N, C-alpha and C positions, 0 to 999 in steps of 0.2 A: 493819564496815559496808561495803556493796557499793561505794561511791564510792572508798574507799581501795584496794580490790582492783583496781578498774578503773584507777585512777590508777597504781598500781604496775605493772600490765600494760603500760600505755602507755609508762611510763618505760623498762621493760625492753625493749620492742619497739624503741623509738627508739635506745636505747643499743646494742642488737645490730645494728640497721640501720647505725649509724655505726661498728660494730666497735670499741666502747669497752668495756673491762672494768669491772666494778664498782669495782675498785681505782682505775683511772684516773679514773672519774667521781667517786669520793670525793675524790681529790686535787684535781680541778678545782673541787669545791664546798666543799672544806675540811671534809669530813665523814668519818666512819669507814666503811670498807668494809662492816662488819657493819650499820651504820645504813642504808646504801643497800640492802642485802639485805632488811632488815626493811620498808623502804618499798616495795620491789618486790613483796614478798609481801602487802602490805596490812596488816601487823601494826602499824606505827607511823603515827600521825597527824602529818603534817608541818606545820610552820608556813608561813605565806605567804612569809616570807623564804627558807626552804629550798626551797619550790616555785619561787621565782624563780631561785635559784641553779642548780637542776637544769635549769629551762627554758633559762636562758642557756647553760649548759654544753652542752646538747643542741641549741642553736640553734633552738628552737621557742618558740611562745608558750604561756602558761599554758592558754589555751583548748584548744589541741591536746592537752595532757596531761590536762586535765579531761574532754575528750571529750563524751560524752552527758550528763554531769551538768549542763551548762549548756544551757538551752532558749532557742533563738532562733526567731523566726518563719521565718527563712530558713536553718535549721540545715543542710539538705542542701547548699545552695549554699556556705555558709561552710565546711563540712567539705571539699567538693571543692576549693575555692580554697586552703584551708590545706594540703591534701595537695600541690597543685601548687607552692605557695610553698616548702614544706619540701624539695622536690626540686630547687630552683633554686640555682645558685651566686650569688655576690654581684652579678655584672654582670647576670645575668638578672633578679634581684630588683629592682635599681635601674631597669632598663629597664621592667619590668612596672609598678613604682610610678609611673613617669612616664606610662605609657599610661593607667593608672587615674586618675591625677590630672588629666590633660588631658581624658579622657572625662567625668569628673565636672564639670569646669569648663564644658565644652561643654553638657552636659545642663542644668546650672543656668542658663546664659546663654540657651539656646534654649527653656527650659521644656518640652523634649521629654519629660522624665520624667513629666509629668502626663498625657501621651497614651498612654504605654506601659501596656498592660494586663497585670496580674499573672496 
């Protein structure tokens, strides 16, 4: 099925980006290296628990790994934001979270979001 091939590609791309071998990823997830290879080739259908283990090991969310298989109204914005977040270190991510949280509080308090045109 196409979704499993795409999922495997995303896992492989992120693993390579982080310079993690299949063997190391398998250790981090308590899976066999051959199973990781099968997942990356789209041969095996992984469970939600396995998807979460892999996402945590790669420090990404499941949405990132599932990519285009999840449809959002704002999918382009979400994808861009996810890419930015995935490239941040822990301090940058904490700071960004605070900015987003405070901006959201401001928008709700001032009702400005009702006047912003989409």
